[in-house]
C-alpha positions in Angstrom: 0.0 0.0 0.0 1.2 3.5 -0.7 2.1 6.2 1.7 1.9 10.0 1.6 4.8 11.6 3.5 6.1 15.1 4.5 9.8 15.8 5.0 11.3 18.8 6.8 14.4 20.1 5.0 17.4 21.7 6.5 16.1 25.2 5.5 12.8 24.5 7.3 10.8 24.0 4.1 8.4 21.1 3.8 8.4 18.5 1.0 5.5 16.2 0.2 5.7 13.0 -1.7 4.3 9.5 -2.1 6.0 6.0 -2.0 5.3 2.4 -1.3 8.3 2.1 1.0 8.9 5.0 3.4 12.2 3.8 4.8 13.7 3.3 1.4 12.4 6.6 0.1 13.7 8.5 3.1 17.2 6.9 2.6 17.1 8.0 -1.1 16.2 11.6 0.0 18.9 11.6 2.6 21.6 10.5 0.1 20.4 13.1 -2.5 19.1 10.4 -4.9 15.3 11.2 -4.7 14.6 14.8 -5.9 16.4 17.9 -6.9 14.4 19.9 -4.3 15.6 17.8 -1.3 19.1 17.3 -2.7 19.7 21.0 -2.3 18.3 21.1 1.2 19.9 18.2 3.0 19.6 16.8 5.6 15.9 16.0 5.6 13.8 14.4 8.4 10.5 12.5 8.1 7.9 14.6 9.8 4.7 12.8 8.8 3.5 9.7 6.9 0.1 8.2 6.3 -0.8 5.0 4.6 -3.6 5.2 2.0 -5.6 2.5 0.3 -4.5 3.1 -3.3 -2.0 4.8 -5.5 -4.8 7.0 -6.9 -5.8 8.0 -3.4 -2.1 8.8 -2.6 -1.9 11.1 -5.6 -5.0 12.9 -4.6 -3.8 13.3 -1.0 -0.4 14.5 -2.1 -2.0 17.1 -4.3 -4.3 18.2 -1.5 -1.4 18.6 0.9 0.7 20.5 -1.7 -2.1 23.0 -2.2 -2.2 23.8 1.6 -0.4 26.9 2.8 2.7 26.5 5.0 0.6 27.4 8.1 -1.9 24.7 7.2 0.8 22.1 6.7 2.4 23.0 10.0 -1.1 22.7 11.7 -1.5 19.2 10.0 1.9 18.2 11.4 1.0 19.6 14.9 -2.4 17.9 15.0 -0.9 14.5 14.0 1.9 14.8 16.6 -0.8 15.6 19.3 -2.9 12.6 18.2 0.1 10.3 18.2 1.1 11.4 21.8 -2.5 10.7 23.0 -2.5 7.2 21.6 0.8 6.2 23.3 
């Protein structure tokens, strides 16, 4: 199943992508082999990832997130972190 993910780059910018293997894709980003955008902003850290039912759904969710403002993306990350801390 695919995942939608958000990376935080060295310069504080956020990068959104999709993959079927988050660990492998993160390693590719960290070694500069995944995208020009993140290659120029290393190191990157995984800030958020969510599994979705289909590749089509992943593309839609990636597009939705990419259209959010920076403040909305930060709110998404903050909300997910709070939710995760409550379920532990």
